[in-house]
DOKE-99572 format. One record per residue: residue in three letters; residue number from 1; x, z, y of N, C-alpha, C in turn. Coordinates in steps of 0.2 Angstrom, whole numbers. Atoms other than C-alpha are relative to their C-alpha. Last residue first. Layout:
BEGIN
<"ALA",NUM,<X,Z,Y>,<X,Z,Y>,<X,Z,Y>>;
...
//
This chain:
BEGIN
<"LYS",357,<3,-5,6>,<-54,105,-20>,<-3,-4,-4>>;
<"ILE",356,<8,3,2>,<-43,93,-10>,<-2,5,-6>>;
<"GLY",355,<5,-4,-4>,<-28,103,0>,<-7,-3,-3>>;
<"LYS",354,<0,-7,2>,<-15,98,-14>,<-6,3,4>>;
<"VAL",353,<4,-2,7>,<-19,80,-14>,<-1,8,-1>>;
<"GLU",352,<7,1,-3>,<-13,79,5>,<-5,2,-6>>;
<"GLN",351,<1,-7,-4>,<3,84,-1>,<-6,1,2>>;
<"LEU",350,<0,-6,5>,<3,70,-14>,<-1,7,3>>;
<"ARG",349,<6,1,4>,<-2,58,0>,<1,6,-5>>;
<"ALA",348,<6,-3,-4>,<12,63,11>,<-6,1,-3>>;
<"TYR",347,<-1,-7,-1>,<25,61,-2>,<-6,2,3>>;
<"ILE",346,<2,-4,7>,<18,44,-8>,<1,7,1>>;
<"GLU",345,<7,0,1>,<17,38,11>,<-1,3,-5>>;
<"ILE",344,<2,-4,-5>,<35,44,15>,<-8,0,-1>>;
<"MET",343,<-1,-7,2>,<40,35,-1>,<-2,6,4>>;
<"ALA",342,<6,-2,6>,<33,20,4>,<0,7,-3>>;
<"ALA",341,<7,-1,-3>,<41,20,21>,<-5,1,-5>>;
<"GLN",340,<2,-5,-5>,<58,23,15>,<-7,1,1>>;
<"ASP",339,<0,-5,5>,<56,10,1>,<0,6,4>>;
<"ILE",338,<7,-1,5>,<50,-4,13>,<1,7,-4>>;
<"LEU",337,<5,-3,-4>,<65,1,26>,<-6,0,-5>>;
<"ALA",336,<5,5,-4>,<78,-4,12>,<-6,4,3>>;
<"LYS",335,<6,-2,-1>,<93,6,6>,<-5,-3,5>>;
<"ALA",334,<2,2,-7>,<108,-5,3>,<-7,3,-1>>;
<"PRO",333,<-5,-3,-4>,<115,3,-14>,<-3,0,8>>;
<"LYS",332,<-7,3,-1>,<101,-2,-24>,<3,4,6>>;
<"PRO",331,<-4,2,5>,<87,8,-33>,<6,-3,2>>;
<"GLY",330,<0,7,1>,<80,15,-17>,<5,0,-6>>;
<"LEU",329,<2,1,8>,<80,32,-8>,<0,-8,-1>>;
<"MET",328,<4,6,0>,<88,39,8>,<0,-2,-7>>;
<"ASN",327,<7,-2,1>,<94,57,8>,<-5,-6,1>>;
<"ASN",326,<4,0,-7>,<109,52,17>,<-6,2,-1>>;
<"ASN",325,<-2,-6,-4>,<120,56,2>,<-3,1,6>>;
<"ASP",324,<-6,0,0>,<109,43,-9>,<2,7,4>>;
<"ARG",323,<-1,-2,-6>,<93,46,-18>,<8,-1,2>>;
<"GLU",322,<0,6,-2>,<88,37,-34>,<0,2,8>>;
<"THR",321,<-4,6,3>,<89,49,-47>,<2,-5,4>>;
<"ASN",320,<-5,-2,4>,<81,65,-42>,<6,-5,-2>>;
<"TRP",319,<-4,-5,-3>,<70,60,-29>,<6,2,-4>>;
<"ILE",318,<-3,5,-5>,<64,45,-39>,<5,4,5>>;
<"ASN",317,<-6,3,4>,<61,57,-54>,<4,-4,5>>;
<"ASP",316,<-6,-5,0>,<51,69,-42>,<5,-3,-4>>;
<"ALA",315,<-2,-1,-6>,<40,53,-37>,<5,6,0>>;
<"ASP",314,<-4,5,-3>,<37,48,-54>,<4,1,6>>;
<"THR",313,<-6,0,4>,<32,65,-60>,<4,-6,2>>;
<"GLU",312,<-4,-6,-1>,<20,68,-46>,<7,0,-4>>;
<"PHE",311,<-4,2,-6>,<13,50,-49>,<5,6,3>>;
<"PHE",310,<-6,5,2>,<10,55,-67>,<3,-2,7>>;
<"ASN",309,<-6,-3,5>,<0,70,-62>,<5,-4,0>>;
<"ILE",308,<-4,0,-6>,<-13,61,-49>,<8,4,-3>>;
<"TRP",307,<-2,6,-3>,<-25,53,-61>,<5,1,5>>;
<"ASP",306,<-4,5,3>,<-24,68,-72>,<1,-7,3>>;
<"LYS",305,<-7,0,-3>,<-30,79,-59>,<4,-3,-4>>;
<"ASN",304,<-4,0,6>,<-48,73,-62>,<7,0,2>>;
<"LYS",303,<-4,-6,0>,<-58,79,-46>,<4,1,-7>>;
<"ASP",302,<0,-4,7>,<-70,65,-51>,<2,6,1>>;
<"VAL",301,<6,1,2>,<-74,59,-32>,<-1,4,-6>>;
<"ARG",300,<4,-3,-5>,<-59,64,-22>,<-6,1,-3>>;
<"PHE",299,<-2,-7,2>,<-48,60,-38>,<-5,3,5>>;
<"LEU",298,<3,-1,6>,<-55,41,-37>,<-1,8,-1>>;
<"GLU",297,<7,1,-1>,<-50,39,-19>,<-4,3,-6>>;
<"ILE",296,<2,-6,-6>,<-33,48,-23>,<-6,0,1>>;
<"TYR",295,<2,-8,5>,<-32,36,-39>,<-1,5,5>>;
<"GLY",294,<6,1,3>,<-34,20,-27>,<-1,7,-4>>;
<"ARG",293,<6,1,-4>,<-22,25,-14>,<-6,0,-4>>;
<"LEU",292,<2,-7,0>,<-9,29,-28>,<-6,1,5>>;
<"LEU",291,<4,-1,6>,<-9,10,-32>,<-2,8,1>>;
<"VAL",290,<8,3,-1>,<-5,6,-14>,<-4,2,-6>>;
<"ALA",289,<4,-5,-7>,<10,19,-14>,<-7,-3,0>>;
<"ASN",288,<3,-6,2>,<15,10,-31>,<-3,5,5>>;
<"PHE",287,<5,1,5>,<17,-6,-24>,<-4,5,-3>>;
<"TRP",286,<5,2,-5>,<28,1,-10>,<-7,-2,-4>>;
<"TYR",285,<3,-5,-1>,<39,9,-24>,<-6,0,6>>;
<"ASN",284,<2,1,-8>,<43,-6,-32>,<-4,5,2>>;
<"GLY",283,<-5,-2,-6>,<52,0,-47>,<-2,-2,6>>;
<"PRO",282,<-4,6,-1>,<38,0,-61>,<4,1,7>>;
<"LEU",281,<3,7,-2>,<31,18,-64>,<5,-6,1>>;
<"ARG",280,<-2,4,-6>,<42,31,-72>,<-5,-6,0>>;
<"GLY",279,<-1,-4,-6>,<41,46,-84>,<1,-4,7>>;
<"ASN",278,<-5,-5,0>,<44,36,-99>,<1,3,7>>;
<"LYS",277,<-5,-1,6>,<32,23,-95>,<6,4,0>>;
<"PHE",276,<-5,-6,1>,<17,22,-84>,<4,1,-6>>;
<"PHE",275,<-6,0,-5>,<11,4,-79>,<5,7,-1>>;
<"HIS",274,<-3,7,-1>,<-1,0,-93>,<6,1,4>>;
<"GLU",273,<-4,2,6>,<-7,17,-98>,<4,-6,0>>;
<"ARG",272,<-5,-5,1>,<-10,23,-80>,<3,-1,-7>>;
<"GLY",271,<-5,0,-6>,<-19,7,-74>,<7,4,-4>>;
<"ALA",270,<-4,5,2>,<-30,6,-89>,<6,0,3>>;
<"LYS",269,<-3,-2,7>,<-36,24,-87>,<4,-6,-1>>;
<"ALA",268,<-5,-6,-1>,<-38,21,-68>,<2,1,-6>>;
<"ILE",267,<-5,4,-3>,<-47,3,-71>,<5,6,1>>;
<"ARG",266,<-2,4,7>,<-60,12,-84>,<7,-4,4>>;
<"GLN",265,<-3,-4,6>,<-63,26,-71>,<4,-5,-5>>;
<"ALA",264,<-5,-3,-2>,<-66,14,-57>,<4,4,-5>>;
<"GLU",263,<-4,5,0>,<-78,4,-68>,<7,3,3>>;
<"ALA",262,<-2,1,7>,<-87,20,-72>,<6,-6,0>>;
<"LEU",261,<-4,-7,1>,<-88,24,-53>,<3,-1,-8>>;
<"TYR",260,<-7,1,-3>,<-94,6,-49>,<5,5,-2>>;
<"LYS",259,<-3,4,2>,<-108,6,-61>,<8,-1,2>>;
<"ASN",258,<-5,-2,4>,<-114,22,-56>,<4,-4,-3>>;
<"ASP",257,<1,3,6>,<-122,15,-41>,<5,2,-6>>;
<"GLN",256,<3,-5,5>,<-122,27,-28>,<-1,-3,-6>>;
<"THR",255,<5,2,3>,<-121,12,-15>,<-3,5,-4>>;
<"PHE",254,<5,2,-4>,<-108,17,-2>,<-7,-2,-3>>;
<"GLN",253,<2,-5,-5>,<-98,29,-12>,<-5,-2,4>>;
<"TYR",252,<4,-6,4>,<-99,18,-28>,<-2,5,6>>;
<"LEU",251,<6,2,1>,<-92,4,-17>,<-5,5,-4>>;
<"LEU",250,<3,1,-8>,<-78,14,-10>,<-8,-3,-2>>;
<"VAL",249,<3,-8,-3>,<-74,20,-27>,<-4,-1,6>>;
<"ASN",248,<7,-3,3>,<-74,2,-34>,<-3,7,2>>;
<"SER",247,<6,4,-1>,<-63,-5,-20>,<-6,3,-4>>;
<"GLN",246,<4,-2,-6>,<-51,8,-23>,<-6,-2,2>>;
<"LEU",245,<2,-7,1>,<-48,3,-40>,<-2,3,6>>;
<"MET",244,<6,1,4>,<-46,-15,-35>,<-4,8,-2>>;
<"THR",243,<6,2,-5>,<-34,-11,-21>,<-6,0,-3>>;
<"GLY",242,<2,-5,-5>,<-24,-1,-34>,<-5,-1,5>>;
<"THR",241,<4,-5,5>,<-23,-13,-49>,<-3,5,5>>;
<"ASN",240,<5,3,2>,<-16,-26,-37>,<-5,4,-3>>;
<"TYR",239,<3,-1,-6>,<-3,-13,-30>,<-6,-4,-1>>;
<"THR",238,<3,-7,0>,<3,-9,-48>,<-4,-1,6>>;
<"TYR",237,<-4,-4,-5>,<9,-28,-51>,<-6,7,2>>;
<"THR",236,<3,-6,-2>,<4,-38,-67>,<4,5,5>>;
<"ALA",235,<-3,-7,-2>,<10,-55,-69>,<-4,4,3>>;
<"LYS",234,<1,-4,2>,<-3,-68,-76>,<4,7,0>>;
<"GLY",233,<-7,-4,0>,<-2,-81,-65>,<-1,6,-2>>;
<"ILE",232,<-2,-7,-2>,<-19,-89,-70>,<7,2,-1>>;
<"LYS",231,<-4,-3,5>,<-22,-108,-71>,<1,6,4>>;
<"LEU",230,<3,-5,1>,<-37,-114,-60>,<5,4,-6>>;
<"THR",229,<-1,1,7>,<-29,-132,-59>,<-4,7,-4>>;
<"PRO",228,<7,0,3>,<-36,-133,-41>,<1,1,-7>>;
<"ILE",227,<5,5,-3>,<-28,-122,-35>,<2,-7,0>>;
<"LYS",226,<-2,6,-4>,<-18,-109,-45>,<-5,-4,2>>;
<"ILE",225,<5,7,3>,<-26,-92,-49>,<4,-5,4>>;
<"ASN",224,<3,5,-4>,<-16,-75,-44>,<-2,-7,-4>>;
<"ASP",223,<-4,2,-6>,<-7,-60,-50>,<-4,-5,5>>;
<"TYR",222,<-5,4,0>,<-17,-52,-64>,<2,-2,8>>;
<"TYR",221,<2,7,-3>,<-27,-37,-63>,<6,-3,-1>>;
<"VAL",220,<-4,2,-5>,<-29,-21,-74>,<-1,-7,3>>;
<"GLY",219,<4,-2,-6>,<-45,-19,-84>,<5,0,6>>;
<"ASP",218,<-1,-7,1>,<-39,-21,-103>,<-1,3,7>>;
<"PRO",217,<6,-4,5>,<-48,-38,-102>,<2,8,-1>>;
<"ALA",216,<-3,0,8>,<-36,-43,-87>,<-6,2,-4>>;
<"GLN",215,<-1,-7,4>,<-45,-45,-71>,<2,-2,-7>>;
<"LEU",214,<-7,-3,0>,<-41,-61,-60>,<1,6,-4>>;
<"TYR",213,<-7,4,2>,<-55,-74,-62>,<6,4,-1>>;
<"LYS",212,<2,4,3>,<-73,-65,-62>,<8,-4,-2>>;
<"ASN",211,<1,-1,8>,<-66,-49,-57>,<-1,-6,-3>>;
<"VAL",210,<-7,-3,3>,<-58,-56,-41>,<-2,1,-7>>;
<"TRP",209,<-3,5,1>,<-75,-66,-36>,<7,1,-5>>;
<"ASN",208,<2,4,7>,<-86,-52,-39>,<5,-5,-1>>;
<"TYR",207,<0,-4,6>,<-75,-42,-26>,<-3,-3,-6>>;
<"ILE",206,<-7,-1,1>,<-74,-55,-14>,<1,3,-7>>;
<"GLY",205,<-2,7,3>,<-92,-58,-13>,<6,0,-2>>;
<"LEU",204,<2,2,7>,<-94,-40,-13>,<0,-6,-2>>;
<"ALA",203,<-4,-5,5>,<-83,-37,2>,<-3,-3,-6>>;
<"THR",202,<-5,4,1>,<-91,-53,12>,<5,5,-5>>;
<"LYS",201,<1,7,3>,<-108,-46,10>,<7,-3,-2>>;
<"PHE",200,<2,-3,6>,<-103,-27,16>,<-1,-8,-5>>;
<"TYR",199,<-6,-3,4>,<-95,-36,31>,<0,3,-7>>;
<"GLN",198,<-5,7,1>,<-110,-46,35>,<6,2,-4>>;
<"GLN",197,<2,2,7>,<-122,-31,33>,<6,-5,-2>>;
<"GLN",196,<2,6,1>,<-115,-22,49>,<1,-4,-7>>;
<"LYS",195,<7,2,3>,<-115,-4,48>,<-1,-7,0>>;
<"THR",194,<3,4,-4>,<-100,-4,60>,<-7,0,-3>>;
<"LEU",193,<-1,-2,-7>,<-88,10,54>,<-5,-5,4>>;
<"LYS",192,<1,-7,-2>,<-92,9,36>,<0,2,6>>;
<"TYR",191,<7,-1,1>,<-94,-10,36>,<-3,8,2>>;
<"LEU",190,<3,1,-5>,<-76,-11,44>,<-8,1,-1>>;
<"GLN",189,<-2,-5,-4>,<-69,-1,30>,<-4,-2,7>>;
<"LEU",188,<4,-7,3>,<-78,-11,17>,<0,5,6>>;
<"ALA",187,<7,1,-1>,<-72,-27,25>,<-3,5,-2>>;
<"VAL",186,<2,1,-8>,<-54,-22,26>,<-7,-1,0>>;
<"LEU",185,<0,-7,-2>,<-55,-14,8>,<0,-1,8>>;
<"ILE",184,<6,-4,0>,<-61,-32,2>,<-1,7,3>>;
<"GLY",183,<5,3,-5>,<-48,-41,11>,<-7,4,-2>>;
<"PRO",182,<0,-2,-7>,<-35,-29,3>,<-6,-3,5>>;
<"GLY",181,<1,-8,1>,<-40,-34,-15>,<0,3,8>>;
<"ASN",180,<8,-1,2>,<-42,-53,-11>,<-1,8,0>>;
<"SER",179,<5,2,-5>,<-25,-56,-3>,<-6,1,0>>;
<"CYS",178,<-3,-3,-6>,<-14,-47,-16>,<-3,-1,7>>;
<"THR",177,<3,-6,-2>,<-26,-53,-28>,<3,4,5>>;
<"ASN",176,<-3,-6,3>,<-20,-70,-25>,<-4,6,0>>;
<"LYS",175,<4,-5,-4>,<-27,-87,-21>,<2,6,-5>>;
<"THR",174,<1,-7,4>,<-15,-100,-24>,<-4,4,3>>;
<"ASN",173,<-2,1,7>,<-10,-118,-19>,<-2,5,-4>>;
<"LYS",172,<6,-1,4>,<-19,-119,-2>,<2,-2,-7>>;
<"ASP",171,<-4,0,7>,<-5,-115,9>,<-6,1,-5>>;
<"GLY",170,<-2,8,0>,<-11,-118,28>,<3,-1,-6>>;
<"GLU",169,<3,5,-4>,<-11,-99,30>,<3,-6,-1>>;
<"LYS",168,<-3,2,-6>,<-5,-89,15>,<-4,-6,4>>;
<"TRP",167,<-6,-3,-2>,<-12,-81,2>,<2,0,7>>;
<"TYR",166,<-7,4,0>,<-29,-90,0>,<5,6,1>>;
<"LEU",165,<-5,0,-7>,<-45,-79,0>,<6,-4,-3>>;
<"GLY",164,<-6,-4,0>,<-59,-81,-14>,<5,-2,6>>;
<"GLY",163,<-1,-6,-5>,<-72,-92,-18>,<6,3,1>>;
<"GLY",162,<4,-5,-1>,<-78,-102,-32>,<-1,5,4>>;
<"SER",161,<0,-5,6>,<-62,-111,-37>,<-6,5,0>>;
<"ALA",160,<-5,2,5>,<-62,-119,-20>,<1,5,-6>>;
<"THR",159,<5,1,8>,<-78,-113,-11>,<6,-3,-6>>;
<"ASP",158,<4,7,1>,<-67,-107,5>,<-3,0,-8>>;
<"LEU",157,<5,1,4>,<-59,-91,13>,<-4,-7,-1>>;
<"GLY",156,<-3,2,6>,<-43,-92,22>,<-5,0,-6>>;
<"GLY",155,<-3,7,0>,<-51,-92,39>,<4,-2,-6>>;
<"MET",154,<5,5,3>,<-59,-77,33>,<0,-7,1>>;
<"MET",153,<0,1,8>,<-43,-68,35>,<-6,-5,-2>>;
<"PHE",152,<-6,5,2>,<-40,-73,54>,<-1,-1,-8>>;
<"ARG",151,<1,8,-2>,<-58,-66,58>,<6,-5,-3>>;
<"TYR",150,<6,3,4>,<-55,-50,49>,<-2,-6,1>>;
<"ILE",149,<-3,3,8>,<-37,-49,57>,<-6,-2,-4>>;
<"MET",148,<-4,7,1>,<-45,-50,74>,<2,-1,-7>>;
<"GLU",147,<5,6,-2>,<-58,-36,70>,<4,-6,-1>>;
<"SER",146,<2,0,6>,<-43,-24,64>,<-5,-5,0>>;
<"ASN",145,<-5,3,5>,<-35,-27,80>,<-2,-2,-6>>;
<"GLU",144,<0,6,-2>,<-51,-22,89>,<6,-4,-3>>;
<"LEU",143,<8,4,3>,<-54,-7,78>,<1,-7,2>>;
<"TYR",142,<1,2,8>,<-35,0,80>,<-5,-5,-2>>;
<"LYS",141,<-5,5,2>,<-34,-4,100>,<-1,-1,-9>>;
<"LYS",140,<3,7,1>,<-50,6,102>,<4,-5,-2>>;
<"LYS",139,<-3,5,-4>,<-42,23,97>,<-1,-7,-2>>;
<"HIS",138,<6,2,-5>,<-55,34,89>,<4,-5,4>>;
<"THR",137,<-2,-1,-8>,<-40,45,82>,<-6,-3,4>>;
<"ARG",136,<-4,-8,-3>,<-44,49,64>,<1,1,7>>;
<"ASN",135,<5,-5,3>,<-56,34,59>,<2,7,1>>;
<"TYR",134,<5,-1,-5>,<-46,23,70>,<-4,5,-2>>;
<"ALA",133,<-1,-3,-7>,<-30,27,61>,<-6,1,4>>;
<"ASP",132,<-2,-6,1>,<-37,23,44>,<1,4,7>>;
<"LEU",131,<8,-2,1>,<-44,7,52>,<0,7,-1>>;
<"TYR",130,<3,-1,-5>,<-26,3,58>,<-7,3,0>>;
<"ALA",129,<-3,-7,-3>,<-18,7,41>,<-4,1,7>>;
<"ILE",128,<2,-8,4>,<-30,-4,33>,<3,4,3>>;
<"ALA",127,<9,-1,-2>,<-30,-19,47>,<0,7,-4>>;
<"VAL",126,<0,-4,-6>,<-10,-18,45>,<-7,2,2>>;
<"TRP",125,<-3,-6,0>,<-11,-22,26>,<0,4,7>>;
<"GLN",124,<5,-4,2>,<-24,-36,30>,<3,8,-1>>;
<"ASN",123,<5,-3,-5>,<-11,-44,41>,<-5,4,-3>>;
<"ASP",122,<-4,-5,-4>,<2,-44,28>,<-5,2,6>>;
<"ASP",121,<-1,-7,3>,<-11,-50,15>,<4,3,5>>;
<"TYR",120,<5,-4,0>,<-16,-66,25>,<0,8,-2>>;
<"PHE",119,<2,-2,7>,<1,-72,27>,<-6,5,1>>;
<"ARG",118,<5,-6,0>,<7,-80,43>,<-4,1,-7>>;
<"SER",117,<6,1,4>,<23,-91,43>,<-6,6,2>>;
<"SER",116,<0,-2,7>,<36,-91,56>,<-7,-1,-4>>;
<"LEU",115,<6,1,3>,<41,-97,73>,<-1,1,-7>>;
<"LYS",114,<1,6,2>,<57,-88,79>,<-7,-2,-2>>;
<"GLU",113,<-5,2,3>,<65,-75,88>,<-1,-6,-5>>;
<"LYS",112,<-4,2,-5>,<52,-71,101>,<6,-2,-3>>;
<"LEU",111,<2,6,-5>,<38,-72,89>,<6,-1,4>>;
<"PRO",110,<1,-2,-6>,<45,-57,77>,<0,-7,4>>;
<"TYR",109,<-6,-3,-3>,<43,-61,59>,<-1,0,8>>;
<"ASP",108,<-4,-5,4>,<29,-62,47>,<6,0,2>>;
<"GLN",107,<-5,4,5>,<17,-69,59>,<5,4,-3>>;
<"TYR",106,<-7,-2,1>,<3,-58,65>,<5,-4,-5>>;
<"ALA",105,<-3,-5,6>,<-13,-64,70>,<6,1,1>>;
<"PRO",104,<-7,-3,-1>,<-23,-77,82>,<0,6,-5>>;
<"TYR",103,<1,-7,-1>,<-37,-87,75>,<7,3,1>>;
<"PRO",102,<5,-1,-3>,<-37,-106,76>,<-3,7,1>>;
<"PRO",101,<6,2,3>,<-26,-108,83>,<0,-1,-7>>;
<"LYS",100,<1,7,3>,<-9,-100,86>,<-7,-1,-2>>;
<"ASP",99,<7,2,-2>,<-10,-83,96>,<-3,-7,-3>>;
<"SER",98,<0,8,-1>,<4,-76,87>,<-7,-1,2>>;
<"TYR",97,<6,3,-1>,<8,-57,87>,<1,-7,1>>;
<"TYR",96,<2,6,5>,<24,-52,78>,<-6,-2,2>>;
<"GLN",95,<-4,6,0>,<30,-42,93>,<1,-6,-6>>;
<"ASP",94,<1,5,-6>,<15,-32,93>,<4,-6,2>>;
<"ILE",93,<5,5,5>,<20,-25,74>,<-2,-4,8>>;
<"ALA",92,<-4,5,4>,<35,-17,85>,<-5,-7,-3>>;
<"LYS",91,<-4,4,-4>,<24,-8,97>,<5,-5,-3>>;
<"VAL",90,<4,3,-4>,<13,-1,84>,<3,-6,4>>;
<"VAL",89,<1,5,6>,<28,5,74>,<-4,-5,3>>;
<"PRO",88,<-7,4,-1>,<34,15,91>,<-1,-7,-6>>;
<"GLN",87,<-1,4,-6>,<16,21,92>,<6,-5,0>>;
<"MET",86,<1,8,0>,<13,26,75>,<2,-4,5>>;
<"TYR",85,<-5,3,4>,<23,44,74>,<-1,-9,-1>>;
<"ASP",84,<2,7,-1>,<14,52,87>,<5,-4,-2>>;
<"THR",83,<-7,4,-1>,<13,71,83>,<-1,-8,1>>;
<"ARG",82,<-3,0,-7>,<-1,84,87>,<6,-4,-1>>;
<"PRO",81,<3,1,-5>,<-4,85,68>,<3,1,7>>;
<"LEU",80,<-5,-4,-6>,<9,84,55>,<-5,-2,7>>;
<"LEU",79,<-3,-6,4>,<-1,78,38>,<3,4,6>>;
<"ALA",78,<6,-5,3>,<-14,65,47>,<4,7,-3>>;
<"GLU",77,<4,-2,-5>,<1,59,59>,<-5,5,-3>>;
<"MET",76,<-4,-5,-4>,<13,57,45>,<-4,4,5>>;
<"GLU",75,<1,-6,4>,<-1,48,35>,<5,5,2>>;
<"ASN",74,<7,-3,-1>,<-2,36,49>,<0,6,-4>>;
<"THR",73,<0,-3,-5>,<17,34,49>,<-7,1,1>>;
<"ALA",72,<-4,-6,1>,<17,29,32>,<-1,4,6>>;
<"GLN",71,<4,-4,3>,<4,16,35>,<3,8,-2>>;
<"ILE",70,<7,-2,-6>,<12,8,50>,<-5,5,-5>>;
<"LEU",69,<-1,-4,-5>,<28,9,39>,<-6,2,4>>;
<"ALA",68,<-1,-6,1>,<22,0,25>,<1,6,4>>;
<"CYS",67,<6,-3,4>,<15,-14,34>,<1,6,-4>>;
<"LEU",66,<3,-4,-7>,<32,-13,45>,<-8,1,-4>>;
<"PRO",65,<-3,-7,0>,<41,-18,28>,<-4,4,5>>;
<"TRP",64,<2,-4,7>,<30,-34,26>,<2,8,0>>;
<"LEU",63,<5,-3,-1>,<33,-40,44>,<-2,5,-5>>;
<"TRP",62,<6,3,0>,<50,-45,41>,<-6,4,1>>;
<"SER",61,<5,-1,6>,<64,-35,47>,<-7,-5,0>>;
<"HIS",60,<5,-6,1>,<76,-39,60>,<-4,-1,-6>>;
<"PRO",59,<-2,-7,-3>,<93,-49,62>,<-6,5,-1>>;
<"ASN",58,<0,0,-6>,<88,-59,46>,<2,5,5>>;
<"GLU",57,<2,6,-2>,<93,-60,29>,<0,-2,7>>;
<"ASN",56,<8,2,-4>,<99,-43,29>,<0,-8,0>>;
<"LYS",55,<5,2,5>,<113,-38,16>,<-6,-3,2>>;
<"ALA",54,<-3,6,2>,<128,-39,28>,<-5,-2,-5>>;
<"SER",53,<2,6,-3>,<117,-27,39>,<3,-6,-3>>;
<"ASP",52,<-7,5,2>,<118,-14,26>,<-2,-7,4>>;
<"ALA",51,<-5,-3,-3>,<103,-1,31>,<7,-3,1>>;
<"THR",50,<-4,-4,4>,<90,-13,25>,<6,3,5>>;
<"GLU",49,<4,0,8>,<76,-23,32>,<4,4,-3>>;
<"PHE",48,<-5,5,4>,<81,-18,51>,<-2,0,-6>>;
<"TYR",47,<-3,-3,6>,<67,-13,64>,<5,-5,-4>>;
<"LEU",46,<3,4,6>,<61,-18,81>,<4,4,-5>>;
<"GLY",45,<5,-2,3>,<60,-8,96>,<-2,-2,-6>>;
<"ASN",44,<7,4,0>,<71,-18,106>,<-6,2,-3>>;
<"LYS",43,<0,3,-7>,<88,-9,110>,<-8,-4,1>>;
<"LYS",42,<3,-3,-6>,<83,5,98>,<2,-4,6>>;
<"ASP",41,<-3,2,-4>,<85,-5,82>,<-3,2,7>>;
<"THR",40,<4,1,-8>,<78,6,70>,<6,-3,4>>;
<"LEU",39,<5,5,3>,<84,7,50>,<-3,-2,7>>;
<"LYS",38,<-3,4,4>,<99,19,51>,<-4,-7,0>>;
<"SER",37,<-8,0,-2>,<96,34,63>,<3,-7,-3>>;
<"SER",36,<0,-1,-7>,<76,32,64>,<7,-1,1>>;
<"ILE",35,<4,6,-4>,<73,27,47>,<2,-1,7>>;
<"GLY",34,<-4,6,1>,<85,40,40>,<-2,-6,2>>;
<"THR",33,<-6,-1,-4>,<77,53,50>,<4,-6,-3>>;
<"TYR",32,<1,3,-5>,<60,48,42>,<7,1,6>>;
<"LEU",31,<1,7,1>,<67,49,25>,<-2,-3,8>>;
<"TYR",30,<-7,3,1>,<74,67,28>,<-1,-8,0>>;
<"LYS",29,<-5,-2,-6>,<58,73,36>,<7,-4,-1>>;
<"ILE",28,<3,4,-5>,<47,67,23>,<4,0,5>>;
<"ARG",27,<-2,8,2>,<57,74,10>,<-1,-4,5>>;
<"THR",26,<-8,0,-1>,<55,91,19>,<2,-6,-2>>;
<"LYS",25,<-1,1,-7>,<36,88,20>,<7,0,2>>;
<"TYR",24,<3,7,-3>,<35,85,1>,<2,-1,8>>;
<"ASP",23,<7,0,1>,<44,101,-4>,<-1,-7,4>>;
<"PRO",22,<2,-2,-6>,<64,102,-8>,<-8,-4,0>>;
<"LEU",21,<2,8,-3>,<67,101,-27>,<-3,2,7>>;
<"GLN",20,<-5,1,-5>,<74,119,-31>,<-1,-7,4>>;
<"ALA",19,<1,-5,-6>,<58,124,-42>,<5,-3,7>>;
<"LYS",18,<7,1,-3>,<59,107,-51>,<-1,4,5>>;
<"ALA",17,<-1,7,-4>,<77,111,-56>,<-6,-2,4>>;
<"ILE",16,<-4,-1,-7>,<72,129,-60>,<2,-6,4>>;
<"VAL",15,<4,-4,-5>,<58,124,-72>,<4,1,6>>;
<"CYS",14,<5,5,-4>,<68,110,-80>,<-4,4,5>>;
<"CYS",13,<-4,4,-5>,<83,123,-83>,<-5,-5,3>>;
<"CYS",12,<-1,-4,-5>,<70,136,-91>,<4,-5,4>>;
<"ILE",11,<8,-2,-5>,<62,123,-102>,<3,3,6>>;
<"GLY",10,<3,7,-3>,<80,117,-108>,<-7,1,4>>;
<"LEU",9,<-5,0,-6>,<86,136,-111>,<-3,-7,3>>;
<"LEU",8,<3,-4,-5>,<69,138,-122>,<5,-2,7>>;
<"LEU",7,<6,3,-2>,<73,123,-133>,<-2,4,7>>;
<"LEU",6,<-3,6,-4>,<91,129,-135>,<-7,-3,3>>;
<"ILE",5,<-4,-2,-6>,<85,146,-140>,<3,-6,4>>;
<"SER",4,<5,-3,-4>,<72,138,-152>,<4,2,6>>;
<"LYS",3,<5,4,-3>,<85,128,-160>,<-6,2,5>>;
<"LYS",2,<-3,4,-4>,<96,141,-163>,<-3,-5,3>>;
<"MET",1,<-1,-5,-5>,<83,151,-172>,<3,-2,6>>;
//
């Protein structure tokens, strides 16, 4: 009897605690306030890597956190109509633009502060956000910049190891899932918009190459392949599984070939089993935001709520256990721009899921 009472009290406490959590829109507002007040350099429209200047490697952020922020602000605009959250981030990203031959693109640090490297994946994440925004707003800049990025990324494609894109311009040591998975998505989004077969051909070629070299037997994806040894770097990260999951769903939608849907469901099952442990996903919020994109794409097709439930659990646990007094999130005391942006995206997408029938 005593055990039953204690169990009942525990269940009641959990229900009450969950009920008291602020809704997703409120959490997003808190996080965006933190970005605006503690991570934005209002003098020049750039951003800081973390809220603790002593911890920052450079005066301003690398491009990678802005890849997260541009997607987050797109989701905010989709969730909160008649808003303009993307433009300050677009203006910041413009400061990373480099017209260095053979193809213009964004380098990984503001050009006026120093010359730096250009990564194919950084550019692809920007293009993915811009193409999402173009579908919603039809602003020409988003499509034109995405086409520019496509041309740049194709400069990283060659026949070494049978195909695939390198990770970093000028560095021919590795081809990574993180530069090929999003490359597929960029090509597929451009195909959807333009109906140009070359984009679809590119996407399918990269897709087949990734599956040949970088998919683990259980369905998730390895990190990279070394060139020229073809040694596989077998680390597994959530975002790599996320882009390939999303790619399969898009290929199913374009072709209506059930093999892509079956593969998407296999990857989704493997990803949940591989990554979700004890109520949490691995600690990189932004990697998990990219993973969520794939699961939501699949949920739109098969309406299986099991693909979403574990993300809700993880997102609530983060809010409960990794939030500071300023309502900023992160496992470390110095709250990072990429973490705030990633959680804005996650909360916005989870809010969006509630409206999918």
